[in-house]
Backbone of each chain as nested JSON, in Angstrom:
{
  "chains": [
    {"id": "A", "residues": [
      {"number": 1, "name": "MET", "atoms": {"N": [-7.107, -8.5, -5.099], "CA": [-8.272, -7.259, -5.332], "C": [-8.114, -7.197, -6.741]}},
      {"number": 2, "name": "ASP", "atoms": {"N": [-9.255, -7.369, -7.51], "CA": [-9.11, -7.287, -8.862], "C": [-8.787, -6.033, -9.535]}},
      {"number": 3, "name": "ILE", "atoms": {"N": [-8.574, -5.853, -10.734], "CA": [-7.965, -4.624, -11.244], "C": [-9.089, -3.413, -11.31]}},
      {"number": 4, "name": "GLU", "atoms": {"N": [-10.199, -4.01, -11.517], "CA": [-11.346, -2.931, -11.558], "C": [-11.689, -2.218, -10.104]}},
      {"number": 5, "name": "LEU", "atoms": {"N": [-11.399, -2.996, -9.194], "CA": [-11.629, -2.439, -7.619], "C": [-10.571, -1.46, -7.478]}},
      {"number": 6, "name": "ARG", "atoms": {"N": [-9.32, -2.165, -7.753], "CA": [-8.214, -1.148, -7.532], "C": [-8.492, 0.323, -8.19]}},
      {"number": 7, "name": "ASN", "atoms": {"N": [-8.652, 0.127, -9.542], "CA": [-9.122, 1.214, -10.275], "C": [-9.973, 2.398, -9.58]}},
      {"number": 8, "name": "ASP", "atoms": {"N": [-11.188, 1.673, -9.214], "CA": [-12.022, 2.564, -8.637], "C": [-11.828, 3.098, -7.307]}},
      {"number": 9, "name": "ILE", "atoms": {"N": [-10.948, 2.52, -6.675], "CA": [-10.331, 3.016, -5.177], "C": [-9.621, 4.263, -5.777]}},
      {"number": 10, "name": "GLN", "atoms": {"N": [-8.502, 4.053, -6.61], "CA": [-7.675, 5.242, -7.042], "C": [-8.592, 6.455, -7.577]}},
      {"number": 11, "name": "LYS", "atoms": {"N": [-9.478, 5.919, -8.499], "CA": [-10.276, 7.077, -8.904], "C": [-11.198, 7.888, -7.985]}},
      {"number": 12, "name": "VAL", "atoms": {"N": [-11.728, 7.269, -7.089], "CA": [-12.065, 8.091, -6.152], "C": [-11.354, 8.804, -5.294]}},
      {"number": 13, "name": "LEU", "atoms": {"N": [-10.34, 8.485, -4.964], "CA": [-9.363, 9.37, -4.297], "C": [-8.811, 10.636, -5.212]}},
      {"number": 14, "name": "GLY", "atoms": {"N": [-8.721, 10.162, -6.337], "CA": [-8.479, 11.35, -7.244], "C": [-9.41, 12.441, -7.636]}},
      {"number": 15, "name": "GLU", "atoms": {"N": [-10.734, 11.85, -7.408], "CA": [-11.717, 12.854, -7.804], "C": [-11.913, 13.654, -6.696]}},
      {"number": 16, "name": "ARG", "atoms": {"N": [-11.689, 13.158, -5.293], "CA": [-11.977, 13.88, -4.223], "C": [-10.826, 15.091, -3.923]}},
      {"number": 17, "name": "ILE", "atoms": {"N": [-9.744, 14.636, -4.477], "CA": [-8.51, 15.436, -4.238], "C": [-8.753, 16.781, -5.295]}},
      {"number": 18, "name": "LYS", "atoms": {"N": [-9.149, 16.442, -6.55], "CA": [-9.531, 17.389, -7.488], "C": [-10.55, 18.472, -6.957]}},
      {"number": 19, "name": "LYS", "atoms": {"N": [-11.789, 17.87, -6.634], "CA": [-12.74, 18.527, -6.123], "C": [-12.322, 19.499, -4.992]}},
      {"number": 20, "name": "PHE", "atoms": {"N": [-11.594, 19.282, -3.77], "CA": [-11.024, 20.112, -2.986], "C": [-10.037, 21.26, -3.76]}},
      {"number": 21, "name": "ARG", "atoms": {"N": [-9.26, 20.562, -4.549], "CA": [-8.252, 21.698, -5.242], "C": [-9.041, 22.976, -5.986]}},
      {"number": 22, "name": "LEU", "atoms": {"N": [-9.949, 22.105, -6.592], "CA": [-10.924, 23.43, -7.459], "C": [-11.493, 24.237, -6.658]}},
      {"number": 23, "name": "LEU", "atoms": {"N": [-12.169, 23.748, -5.36], "CA": [-12.768, 24.322, -4.353], "C": [-11.775, 25.672, -3.812]}},
      {"number": 24, "name": "LYS", "atoms": {"N": [-10.702, 25.121, -3.515], "CA": [-9.593, 26.207, -2.953], "C": [-9.183, 27.114, -4.265]}},
      {"number": 25, "name": "GLY", "atoms": {"N": [-9.457, 26.842, -5.375], "CA": [-8.892, 27.577, -6.521], "C": [-7.707, 27.754, -6.742]}},
      {"number": 26, "name": "LEU", "atoms": {"N": [-7.119, 26.302, -6.701], "CA": [-5.688, 26.021, -6.862], "C": [-5.29, 25.443, -7.919]}},
      {"number": 27, "name": "ARG", "atoms": {"N": [-4.266, 25.65, -8.654], "CA": [-3.874, 24.939, -9.942], "C": [-2.813, 23.646, -9.354]}},
      {"number": 28, "name": "GLN", "atoms": {"N": [-3.091, 22.703, -10.471], "CA": [-2.273, 21.53, -10.159], "C": [-0.941, 21.84, -10.02]}},
      {"number": 29, "name": "THR", "atoms": {"N": [-0.342, 22.828, -10.504], "CA": [1.377, 23.052, -10.38], "C": [1.164, 23.575, -9.006]}},
      {"number": 30, "name": "GLU", "atoms": {"N": [0.424, 24.156, -8.206], "CA": [0.69, 24.933, -7.004], "C": [0.671, 23.731, -5.901]}},
      {"number": 31, "name": "ILE", "atoms": {"N": [-0.43, 22.747, -5.983], "CA": [-0.437, 21.703, -5.021], "C": [0.814, 20.84, -5.345]}},
      {"number": 32, "name": "ALA", "atoms": {"N": [1.005, 20.412, -6.718], "CA": [2.192, 19.635, -6.78], "C": [3.611, 20.165, -6.276]}},
      {"number": 33, "name": "LYS", "atoms": {"N": [3.519, 21.59, -6.461], "CA": [4.862, 22.19, -5.904], "C": [4.864, 22.172, -4.359]}},
      {"number": 34, "name": "SER", "atoms": {"N": [3.741, 22.188, -3.749], "CA": [3.682, 22.334, -2.139], "C": [3.995, 20.76, -1.702]}},
      {"number": 35, "name": "CYS", "atoms": {"N": [3.557, 19.812, -2.54], "CA": [3.726, 18.302, -2.125], "C": [5.198, 17.96, -2.389]}},
      {"number": 36, "name": "GLY", "atoms": {"N": [5.873, 18.687, -3.165], "CA": [7.215, 18.093, -3.759], "C": [7.083, 16.995, -4.877]}},
      {"number": 37, "name": "PHE", "atoms": {"N": [6.145, 17.104, -5.743], "CA": [5.506, 16.184, -6.985], "C": [5.79, 16.78, -8.15]}},
      {"number": 38, "name": "TYR", "atoms": {"N": [6.102, 16.168, -9.271], "CA": [6.178, 16.487, -10.671], "C": [4.619, 16.912, -10.879]}},
      {"number": 39, "name": "LYS", "atoms": {"N": [4.508, 17.946, -11.736], "CA": [3.061, 18.335, -12.14], "C": [2.426, 17.177, -12.758]}},
      {"number": 40, "name": "SER", "atoms": {"N": [2.93, 16.365, -13.686], "CA": [2.56, 15.186, -14.153], "C": [2.161, 13.976, -13.4]}},
      {"number": 41, "name": "GLY", "atoms": {"N": [2.836, 13.985, -12.315], "CA": [2.723, 12.861, -11.325], "C": [1.614, 13.175, -10.627]}},
      {"number": 42, "name": "TYR", "atoms": {"N": [1.442, 14.601, -10.233], "CA": [0.306, 14.953, -9.438], "C": [-1.128, 14.863, -10.472]}},
      {"number": 43, "name": "ASN", "atoms": {"N": [-1.1, 15.252, -11.715], "CA": [-1.984, 14.942, -12.516], "C": [-2.7, 13.545, -12.525]}},
      {"number": 44, "name": "SER", "atoms": {"N": [-1.732, 12.624, -12.744], "CA": [-2.136, 11.19, -12.571], "C": [-2.717, 10.626, -11.591]}},
      {"number": 45, "name": "ILE", "atoms": {"N": [-2.321, 11.202, -10.39], "CA": [-3.117, 11.055, -9.099], "C": [-4.529, 11.47, -9.297]}},
      {"number": 46, "name": "GLU", "atoms": {"N": [-4.807, 12.731, -9.689], "CA": [-6.146, 13.203, -9.643], "C": [-7.021, 12.326, -10.775]}},
      {"number": 47, "name": "LEU", "atoms": {"N": [-6.057, 11.827, -11.776], "CA": [-6.884, 10.823, -12.745], "C": [-7.026, 9.435, -12.216]}},
      {"number": 48, "name": "GLY", "atoms": {"N": [-6.671, 9.276, -11.052], "CA": [-6.805, 7.867, -10.562], "C": [-5.902, 6.787, -11.296]}},
      {"number": 49, "name": "LEU", "atoms": {"N": [-4.849, 7.23, -11.639], "CA": [-4.0, 6.395, -12.223], "C": [-2.757, 5.92, -11.552]}},
      {"number": 50, "name": "ARG", "atoms": {"N": [-2.688, 6.456, -10.263], "CA": [-1.702, 6.056, -9.244], "C": [-2.163, 5.385, -8.001]}},
      {"number": 51, "name": "ASN", "atoms": {"N": [-1.409, 4.512, -7.532], "CA": [-1.536, 3.684, -6.238], "C": [-0.674, 4.807, -5.425]}},
      {"number": 52, "name": "VAL", "atoms": {"N": [-1.279, 5.674, -4.573], "CA": [-0.631, 6.887, -3.903], "C": [-0.079, 6.174, -2.551]}},
      {"number": 53, "name": "SER", "atoms": {"N": [0.976, 6.462, -1.977], "CA": [1.436, 6.03, -0.627], "C": [0.98, 7.031, 0.554]}},
      {"number": 54, "name": "LEU", "atoms": {"N": [0.743, 6.24, 1.638], "CA": [0.226, 6.769, 2.618], "C": [0.835, 8.302, 2.917]}},
      {"number": 55, "name": "ILE", "atoms": {"N": [2.089, 8.434, 2.86], "CA": [2.661, 9.732, 2.896], "C": [2.28, 10.607, 2.041]}},
      {"number": 56, "name": "ASN", "atoms": {"N": [2.193, 10.357, 0.898], "CA": [1.863, 11.189, -0.108], "C": [0.45, 11.651, -0.023]}},
      {"number": 57, "name": "ILE", "atoms": {"N": [-0.353, 10.807, 0.489], "CA": [-1.897, 11.223, 0.756], "C": [-2.088, 12.174, 2.039]}},
      {"number": 58, "name": "TYR", "atoms": {"N": [-0.993, 12.112, 2.989], "CA": [-1.021, 13.185, 4.088], "C": [-0.397, 14.358, 3.491]}},
      {"number": 59, "name": "LYS", "atoms": {"N": [0.507, 14.336, 2.719], "CA": [1.204, 15.504, 1.887], "C": [-0.05, 16.319, 1.271]}},
      {"number": 60, "name": "ILE", "atoms": {"N": [-0.738, 15.555, 0.252], "CA": [-1.929, 16.301, -0.301], "C": [-3.072, 16.792, 0.562]}},
      {"number": 61, "name": "ALA", "atoms": {"N": [-3.211, 16.048, 1.633], "CA": [-4.532, 16.614, 2.438], "C": [-3.789, 17.651, 3.464]}},
      {"number": 62, "name": "PHE", "atoms": {"N": [-2.602, 18.136, 3.686], "CA": [-2.046, 19.098, 4.18], "C": [-2.109, 20.36, 3.341]}},
      {"number": 63, "name": "ALA", "atoms": {"N": [-1.447, 19.958, 2.111], "CA": [-1.644, 20.948, 1.064], "C": [-3.156, 21.492, 0.862]}},
      {"number": 64, "name": "LEU", "atoms": {"N": [-4.081, 20.638, 0.846], "CA": [-5.499, 21.247, 0.743], "C": [-6.239, 21.729, 2.034]}},
      {"number": 65, "name": "ASP", "atoms": {"N": [-5.411, 21.467, 3.007], "CA": [-5.995, 21.867, 4.29], "C": [-7.423, 20.966, 4.682]}},
      {"number": 66, "name": "VAL", "atoms": {"N": [-7.318, 19.78, 4.405], "CA": [-8.61, 19.07, 4.638], "C": [-7.889, 17.769, 5.628]}},
      {"number": 67, "name": "PRO", "atoms": {"N": [-8.692, 16.942, 6.54], "CA": [-8.141, 15.875, 7.08], "C": [-8.261, 14.823, 6.255]}},
      {"number": 68, "name": "VAL", "atoms": {"N": [-7.401, 13.735, 6.132], "CA": [-7.149, 12.757, 5.624], "C": [-8.407, 12.116, 5.549]}},
      {"number": 69, "name": "SER", "atoms": {"N": [-9.223, 11.845, 6.489], "CA": [-10.304, 10.943, 6.557], "C": [-11.45, 11.401, 5.524]}},
      {"number": 70, "name": "CYS", "atoms": {"N": [-11.436, 12.629, 5.219], "CA": [-12.366, 13.029, 4.205], "C": [-12.21, 12.434, 2.759]}},
      {"number": 71, "name": "PHE", "atoms": {"N": [-11.092, 11.667, 2.545], "CA": [-10.803, 11.125, 1.484], "C": [-11.421, 9.761, 1.4]}},
      {"number": 72, "name": "PHE", "atoms": {"N": [-11.844, 9.31, 2.602], "CA": [-12.023, 8.005, 2.854], "C": [-13.424, 7.771, 3.341]}},
      {"number": 73, "name": "ASN", "atoms": {"N": [-14.05, 8.797, 3.91], "CA": [-15.701, 8.776, 4.516], "C": [-16.151, 9.645, 3.887]}},
      {"number": 74, "name": "ASP", "atoms": {"N": [-17.45, 9.128, 3.373], "CA": [-18.384, 9.958, 2.804], "C": [-18.949, 11.121, 3.391]}},
      {"number": 75, "name": "ASP", "atoms": {"N": [-19.228, 10.772, 4.759], "CA": [-19.978, 11.909, 5.619], "C": [-18.944, 13.132, 5.704]}},
      {"number": 76, "name": "GLU", "atoms": {"N": [-17.62, 12.75, 5.749], "CA": [-16.554, 13.655, 6.205], "C": [-16.334, 14.385, 4.872]}},
      {"number": 77, "name": "PHE", "atoms": {"N": [-16.437, 13.851, 3.659], "CA": [-15.998, 14.076, 2.345], "C": [-17.058, 15.375, 2.267]}},
      {"number": 78, "name": "TYR", "atoms": {"N": [-18.453, 15.396, 2.517], "CA": [-19.425, 16.107, 2.182], "C": [-19.52, 17.14, 3.147]}},
      {"number": 79, "name": "LYS", "atoms": {"N": [-19.274, 17.058, 4.357], "CA": [-19.169, 18.048, 5.506], "C": [-17.778, 19.003, 5.025]}},
      {"number": 80, "name": "PHE", "atoms": {"N": [-16.944, 18.416, 4.395], "CA": [-15.728, 19.395, 4.258], "C": [-16.022, 20.383, 2.907]}},
      {"number": 81, "name": "LEU", "atoms": {"N": [-16.716, 19.44, 1.884], "CA": [-17.129, 20.33, 0.746], "C": [-17.968, 21.512, 1.098]}},
      {"number": 82, "name": "GLU", "atoms": {"N": [-18.955, 21.094, 1.847], "CA": [-20.222, 22.168, 2.398], "C": [-19.204, 23.295, 3.159]}},
      {"number": 83, "name": "LEU", "atoms": {"N": [-18.316, 23.097, 4.041], "CA": [-17.514, 23.858, 4.463], "C": [-16.946, 24.921, 3.671]}},
      {"number": 84, "name": "TYR", "atoms": {"N": [-16.171, 24.242, 2.553], "CA": [-15.313, 24.943, 1.766], "C": [-16.32, 25.89, 0.954]}},
      {"number": 85, "name": "ASN", "atoms": {"N": [-17.468, 25.383, 0.387], "CA": [-18.442, 26.106, -0.135], "C": [-18.913, 27.396, 0.246]}},
      {"number": 86, "name": "GLU", "atoms": {"N": [-19.036, 26.951, 1.988], "CA": [-19.452, 28.331, 2.582], "C": [-18.404, 29.139, 2.618]}},
      {"number": 87, "name": "ASN", "atoms": {"N": [-16.98, 28.976, 2.839], "CA": [-15.981, 29.695, 2.846], "C": [-15.833, 30.715, 1.455]}},
      {"number": 88, "name": "GLN", "atoms": {"N": [-16.562, 30.091, 0.362], "CA": [-16.286, 30.621, -0.937], "C": [-17.308, 31.953, -1.07]}},
      {"number": 89, "name": "LYS", "atoms": {"N": [-18.349, 31.756, -0.193], "CA": [-19.499, 32.771, -0.196], "C": [-18.953, 34.116, 0.238]}}
    ]},
    {"id": "B", "residues": [
      {"number": 1, "name": "MET", "atoms": {"N": [7.782, 17.216, 4.207], "CA": [7.446, 16.666, 5.447], "C": [8.783, 16.101, 6.328]}},
      {"number": 2, "name": "ASP", "atoms": {"N": [8.927, 16.453, 7.496], "CA": [10.158, 16.122, 8.079], "C": [10.06, 14.56, 8.511]}},
      {"number": 3, "name": "ILE", "atoms": {"N": [11.089, 13.837, 8.567], "CA": [11.212, 12.525, 8.934], "C": [10.355, 11.896, 10.134]}},
      {"number": 4, "name": "GLU", "atoms": {"N": [10.143, 12.917, 11.103], "CA": [9.551, 12.393, 12.375], "C": [7.943, 12.644, 12.201]}},
      {"number": 5, "name": "LEU", "atoms": {"N": [7.406, 13.276, 11.361], "CA": [5.953, 13.46, 11.085], "C": [5.739, 12.014, 10.547]}},
      {"number": 6, "name": "ARG", "atoms": {"N": [6.591, 11.951, 9.281], "CA": [6.277, 10.815, 8.494], "C": [6.271, 9.304, 9.455]}},
      {"number": 7, "name": "ASN", "atoms": {"N": [7.369, 9.2, 10.118], "CA": [7.485, 7.927, 11.24], "C": [6.093, 8.085, 11.883]}},
      {"number": 8, "name": "ASP", "atoms": {"N": [5.62, 9.128, 12.41], "CA": [4.514, 9.382, 13.419], "C": [3.149, 8.958, 12.623]}},
      {"number": 9, "name": "ILE", "atoms": {"N": [3.153, 9.176, 11.338], "CA": [1.96, 8.932, 10.385], "C": [1.924, 7.353, 10.136]}},
      {"number": 10, "name": "GLN", "atoms": {"N": [3.074, 6.678, 9.892], "CA": [3.05, 5.145, 9.691], "C": [2.859, 4.434, 10.987]}},
      {"number": 11, "name": "LYS", "atoms": {"N": [3.22, 5.013, 12.039], "CA": [3.072, 4.431, 13.41], "C": [1.868, 4.351, 13.783]}},
      {"number": 12, "name": "VAL", "atoms": {"N": [1.033, 5.346, 13.568], "CA": [-0.271, 5.283, 13.928], "C": [-1.209, 4.437, 13.036]}},
      {"number": 13, "name": "LEU", "atoms": {"N": [-0.911, 4.183, 11.733], "CA": [-1.666, 3.438, 10.949], "C": [-1.053, 1.997, 11.335]}},
      {"number": 14, "name": "GLY", "atoms": {"N": [0.175, 1.763, 11.679], "CA": [0.455, 0.322, 12.293], "C": [-0.231, -0.021, 13.513]}},
      {"number": 15, "name": "GLU", "atoms": {"N": [-0.377, 0.93, 14.207], "CA": [-0.986, 0.457, 15.583], "C": [-2.356, 0.178, 15.67]}},
      {"number": 16, "name": "ARG", "atoms": {"N": [-3.223, 0.838, 14.653], "CA": [-4.578, 0.876, 14.499], "C": [-4.726, -0.467, 13.938]}},
      {"number": 17, "name": "ILE", "atoms": {"N": [-3.878, -0.918, 12.666], "CA": [-4.18, -2.186, 12.117], "C": [-3.958, -3.218, 13.142]}},
      {"number": 18, "name": "LYS", "atoms": {"N": [-2.689, -3.199, 13.987], "CA": [-2.481, -4.238, 14.875], "C": [-3.693, -4.411, 15.939]}},
      {"number": 19, "name": "LYS", "atoms": {"N": [-4.231, -3.272, 16.505], "CA": [-5.209, -3.036, 17.333], "C": [-6.571, -4.119, 16.778]}},
      {"number": 20, "name": "PHE", "atoms": {"N": [-7.034, -3.876, 15.564], "CA": [-8.009, -4.359, 14.953], "C": [-7.671, -6.002, 14.874]}},
      {"number": 21, "name": "ARG", "atoms": {"N": [-6.5, -6.219, 14.374], "CA": [-6.093, -7.685, 14.198], "C": [-6.153, -8.361, 15.52]}},
      {"number": 22, "name": "LEU", "atoms": {"N": [-5.73, -7.782, 16.547], "CA": [-5.722, -8.544, 17.822], "C": [-7.093, -8.875, 18.127]}},
      {"number": 23, "name": "LEU", "atoms": {"N": [-7.877, -7.629, 17.951], "CA": [-9.393, -7.758, 18.445], "C": [-10.09, -8.894, 17.968]}},
      {"number": 24, "name": "LYS", "atoms": {"N": [-9.747, -9.012, 16.377], "CA": [-10.404, -10.327, 15.665], "C": [-9.692, -11.468, 15.834]}},
      {"number": 25, "name": "GLY", "atoms": {"N": [-8.687, -11.583, 16.583], "CA": [-7.885, -12.712, 17.406], "C": [-7.321, -13.432, 16.111]}},
      {"number": 26, "name": "LEU", "atoms": {"N": [-6.779, -12.494, 15.141], "CA": [-6.023, -13.212, 13.792], "C": [-4.46, -12.882, 14.285]}},
      {"number": 27, "name": "ARG", "atoms": {"N": [-3.674, -13.912, 13.495], "CA": [-2.46, -13.92, 13.612], "C": [-1.806, -13.138, 12.315]}},
      {"number": 28, "name": "GLN", "atoms": {"N": [-0.545, -12.633, 12.622], "CA": [0.107, -11.753, 11.59], "C": [-0.021, -12.578, 10.071]}},
      {"number": 29, "name": "THR", "atoms": {"N": [0.437, -13.914, 10.327], "CA": [0.42, -14.863, 9.053], "C": [-1.0, -14.599, 8.316]}},
      {"number": 30, "name": "GLU", "atoms": {"N": [-1.881, -14.744, 9.062], "CA": [-3.467, -14.905, 8.402], "C": [-3.718, -13.707, 7.447]}},
      {"number": 31, "name": "ILE", "atoms": {"N": [-3.519, -12.39, 8.397], "CA": [-3.75, -11.304, 7.585], "C": [-2.791, -11.149, 6.268]}},
      {"number": 32, "name": "ALA", "atoms": {"N": [-1.527, -11.464, 6.806], "CA": [-0.702, -11.427, 5.555], "C": [-0.889, -12.19, 4.381]}},
      {"number": 33, "name": "LYS", "atoms": {"N": [-1.299, -13.509, 4.587], "CA": [-1.8, -14.265, 3.516], "C": [-3.178, -13.643, 2.751]}},
      {"number": 34, "name": "SER", "atoms": {"N": [-3.983, -13.27, 3.506], "CA": [-5.297, -13.007, 2.711], "C": [-5.068, -11.3, 2.095]}},
      {"number": 35, "name": "CYS", "atoms": {"N": [-4.138, -10.667, 2.464], "CA": [-3.522, -9.587, 1.544], "C": [-2.74, -9.628, 0.575]}},
      {"number": 36, "name": "GLY", "atoms": {"N": [-1.977, -11.094, 0.533], "CA": [-0.956, -11.161, -0.487], "C": [0.496, -10.799, -0.282]}},
      {"number": 37, "name": "PHE", "atoms": {"N": [0.546, -10.589, 1.227], "CA": [1.785, -9.897, 1.768], "C": [2.572, -11.115, 2.156]}},
      {"number": 38, "name": "TYR", "atoms": {"N": [4.06, -10.794, 2.333], "CA": [4.79, -11.547, 3.068], "C": [4.668, -11.276, 4.462]}},
      {"number": 39, "name": "LYS", "atoms": {"N": [4.761, -12.255, 5.307], "CA": [4.512, -12.14, 6.788], "C": [5.591, -11.032, 7.385]}},
      {"number": 40, "name": "SER", "atoms": {"N": [6.633, -10.859, 6.816], "CA": [7.758, -9.873, 7.389], "C": [7.447, -8.483, 7.003]}},
      {"number": 41, "name": "GLY", "atoms": {"N": [6.705, -8.532, 5.683], "CA": [6.212, -7.051, 5.006], "C": [5.048, -6.796, 5.964]}},
      {"number": 42, "name": "TYR", "atoms": {"N": [4.297, -7.63, 6.247], "CA": [3.081, -7.326, 6.905], "C": [3.495, -6.902, 8.325]}},
      {"number": 43, "name": "ASN", "atoms": {"N": [4.274, -7.392, 8.939], "CA": [4.834, -7.045, 10.359], "C": [5.532, -5.577, 10.214]}},
      {"number": 44, "name": "SER", "atoms": {"N": [6.204, -5.357, 9.299], "CA": [6.829, -3.958, 9.219], "C": [5.744, -2.938, 9.033]}},
      {"number": 45, "name": "ILE", "atoms": {"N": [4.5, -3.312, 8.376], "CA": [3.505, -2.299, 8.55], "C": [3.064, -1.959, 9.942]}},
      {"number": 46, "name": "GLU", "atoms": {"N": [2.753, -3.045, 10.61], "CA": [2.278, -2.894, 12.043], "C": [3.351, -2.09, 12.831]}},
      {"number": 47, "name": "LEU", "atoms": {"N": [4.397, -2.185, 12.607], "CA": [5.525, -1.623, 13.135], "C": [5.809, -0.348, 12.854]}},
      {"number": 48, "name": "GLY", "atoms": {"N": [4.846, 0.207, 11.806], "CA": [4.893, 1.547, 11.169], "C": [6.403, 1.857, 10.391]}},
      {"number": 49, "name": "LEU", "atoms": {"N": [6.947, 0.771, 10.028], "CA": [8.218, 0.909, 9.157], "C": [7.967, 1.078, 7.654]}},
      {"number": 50, "name": "ARG", "atoms": {"N": [6.735, 0.99, 7.327], "CA": [6.356, 1.07, 5.902], "C": [5.435, 2.344, 5.503]}},
      {"number": 51, "name": "ASN", "atoms": {"N": [5.688, 2.813, 4.419], "CA": [4.791, 3.82, 3.756], "C": [3.94, 3.119, 2.608]}},
      {"number": 52, "name": "VAL", "atoms": {"N": [2.86, 2.717, 3.229], "CA": [1.901, 1.676, 2.8], "C": [1.168, 2.334, 1.517]}},
      {"number": 53, "name": "SER", "atoms": {"N": [0.846, 1.548, 0.523], "CA": [0.251, 2.144, -0.73], "C": [-1.466, 2.287, -0.479]}},
      {"number": 54, "name": "LEU", "atoms": {"N": [-1.976, 3.083, -1.106], "CA": [-3.316, 3.056, -1.096], "C": [-4.235, 1.67, -1.304]}},
      {"number": 55, "name": "ILE", "atoms": {"N": [-3.825, 0.871, -2.23], "CA": [-4.271, -0.329, -2.516], "C": [-4.201, -1.316, -1.182]}},
      {"number": 56, "name": "ASN", "atoms": {"N": [-2.847, -0.974, -0.765], "CA": [-2.506, -2.159, 0.362], "C": [-3.522, -1.659, 1.623]}},
      {"number": 57, "name": "ILE", "atoms": {"N": [-3.523, -0.358, 1.807], "CA": [-4.328, 0.218, 2.997], "C": [-5.72, -0.505, 2.808]}},
      {"number": 58, "name": "TYR", "atoms": {"N": [-6.283, -0.559, 1.589], "CA": [-7.634, -1.074, 1.482], "C": [-7.637, -2.773, 1.642]}},
      {"number": 59, "name": "LYS", "atoms": {"N": [-6.835, -3.265, 1.105], "CA": [-6.48, -4.699, 1.366], "C": [-6.558, -5.04, 2.786]}},
      {"number": 60, "name": "ILE", "atoms": {"N": [-5.886, -4.273, 3.671], "CA": [-5.979, -4.651, 4.974], "C": [-7.241, -4.399, 5.587]}},
      {"number": 61, "name": "ALA", "atoms": {"N": [-7.686, -3.323, 5.193], "CA": [-9.31, -2.967, 5.799], "C": [-10.118, -4.041, 5.302]}},
      {"number": 62, "name": "PHE", "atoms": {"N": [-10.012, -4.569, 4.17], "CA": [-10.823, -5.72, 3.712], "C": [-10.63, -6.793, 4.669]}},
      {"number": 63, "name": "ALA", "atoms": {"N": [-9.473, -7.101, 4.899], "CA": [-9.128, -8.342, 5.771], "C": [-9.596, -8.255, 7.107]}},
      {"number": 64, "name": "LEU", "atoms": {"N": [-9.336, -6.965, 7.69], "CA": [-9.941, -6.853, 8.986], "C": [-11.339, -6.567, 9.353]}},
      {"number": 65, "name": "ASP", "atoms": {"N": [-11.973, -6.437, 8.053], "CA": [-13.382, -6.398, 7.946], "C": [-13.858, -4.721, 8.717]}},
      {"number": 66, "name": "VAL", "atoms": {"N": [-12.937, -3.589, 8.334], "CA": [-13.179, -2.274, 9.104], "C": [-13.138, -1.433, 7.869]}},
      {"number": 67, "name": "PRO", "atoms": {"N": [-13.915, -0.212, 7.904], "CA": [-13.779, 0.75, 6.853], "C": [-12.202, 1.471, 6.768]}},
      {"number": 68, "name": "VAL", "atoms": {"N": [-11.89, 1.862, 5.697], "CA": [-10.637, 2.411, 5.666], "C": [-10.543, 3.779, 6.724]}},
      {"number": 69, "name": "SER", "atoms": {"N": [-11.525, 4.477, 6.6], "CA": [-11.58, 5.618, 7.431], "C": [-11.432, 5.652, 8.837]}},
      {"number": 70, "name": "CYS", "atoms": {"N": [-11.451, 4.48, 9.461], "CA": [-11.258, 4.167, 10.871], "C": [-9.762, 4.204, 11.094]}},
      {"number": 71, "name": "PHE", "atoms": {"N": [-8.851, 4.03, 10.011], "CA": [-7.279, 4.195, 10.351], "C": [-7.017, 5.638, 10.635]}},
      {"number": 72, "name": "PHE", "atoms": {"N": [-7.949, 6.39, 9.914], "CA": [-7.48, 7.907, 9.793], "C": [-8.447, 8.908, 10.645]}},
      {"number": 73, "name": "ASN", "atoms": {"N": [-9.45, 8.533, 10.963], "CA": [-10.232, 9.178, 11.991], "C": [-10.73, 8.637, 13.161]}},
      {"number": 74, "name": "ASP", "atoms": {"N": [-10.139, 9.542, 14.413], "CA": [-10.46, 9.27, 15.546], "C": [-11.549, 8.628, 16.161]}},
      {"number": 75, "name": "ASP", "atoms": {"N": [-12.594, 9.323, 15.969], "CA": [-14.036, 9.059, 16.11], "C": [-14.381, 7.638, 15.642]}},
      {"number": 76, "name": "GLU", "atoms": {"N": [-14.355, 7.523, 14.305], "CA": [-14.337, 6.036, 13.651], "C": [-13.781, 4.916, 14.207]}},
      {"number": 77, "name": "PHE", "atoms": {"N": [-12.509, 5.168, 14.56], "CA": [-11.334, 4.394, 15.176], "C": [-12.115, 3.764, 16.534]}},
      {"number": 78, "name": "TYR", "atoms": {"N": [-12.34, 4.662, 17.407], "CA": [-12.959, 4.255, 18.553], "C": [-14.402, 3.474, 18.61]}},
      {"number": 79, "name": "LYS", "atoms": {"N": [-15.234, 4.186, 17.435], "CA": [-16.348, 3.526, 17.021], "C": [-16.225, 1.991, 16.973]}},
      {"number": 80, "name": "PHE", "atoms": {"N": [-15.471, 1.926, 15.993], "CA": [-15.205, 0.421, 15.467], "C": [-14.3, -0.474, 16.6]}},
      {"number": 81, "name": "LEU", "atoms": {"N": [-13.515, -0.038, 17.395], "CA": [-12.945, -0.666, 18.593], "C": [-14.154, -1.042, 19.461]}},
      {"number": 82, "name": "GLU", "atoms": {"N": [-15.203, -0.184, 19.785], "CA": [-16.242, -0.548, 20.672], "C": [-16.88, -1.557, 20.175]}},
      {"number": 83, "name": "LEU", "atoms": {"N": [-17.338, -1.25, 18.784], "CA": [-17.966, -2.398, 18.066], "C": [-17.433, -3.783, 18.18]}},
      {"number": 84, "name": "TYR", "atoms": {"N": [-16.055, -3.761, 17.854], "CA": [-15.257, -5.074, 18.066], "C": [-15.42, -5.782, 19.34]}},
      {"number": 85, "name": "ASN", "atoms": {"N": [-15.181, -4.742, 20.449], "CA": [-15.252, -5.286, 22.004], "C": [-16.55, -5.928, 22.017]}},
      {"number": 86, "name": "GLU", "atoms": {"N": [-17.649, -5.23, 21.643], "CA": [-18.816, -5.754, 21.975], "C": [-18.992, -7.208, 21.335]}},
      {"number": 87, "name": "ASN", "atoms": {"N": [-18.599, -7.419, 20.236], "CA": [-18.76, -8.708, 19.636], "C": [-17.927, -9.563, 20.086]}},
      {"number": 88, "name": "GLN", "atoms": {"N": [-16.86, -9.276, 20.943], "CA": [-16.215, -10.282, 21.683], "C": [-16.823, -10.97, 22.68]}},
      {"number": 89, "name": "LYS", "atoms": {"N": [-17.904, -10.262, 23.364], "CA": [-18.446, -10.476, 24.814], "C": [-19.373, -11.555, 24.477]}}
    ]}
  ]
}
């Protein structure tokens, strides 16, 4: 797998995680703490700089209260974005 | 996250990967080779003994020709199982 595709995969995950964190009104430090990560490590995940492990992906999904599949499936992603937006109103 | 939950998460992923590999009639060595893994490393993923990385999850999905989300979403998993079964007939 070439480096560009790797970067894209990591970036998409990071952007989705960030989107949900912001919708929940949480700070990076809060998510990092509930996952047991350093804030800098968590930040680099959002920036797409990390090849996150399966278990850490689950930790983040639990902290954000979203199913893991919404990081990987577009329909699920948009469904949960909408759900969150509704809850904000 | 407790160790039992971690093990369960890794086990579910491993079982789904194995299911698709068998449906495609592929051997572990073949998938391992196309992913650039050692056969023993790939085997331990199927056994749920590895905390696989994001990029390696994608490599496996590409090798099996399934979307990554079918490892994490039950509906997607069964949908693709059925698709594969149909193709076998």
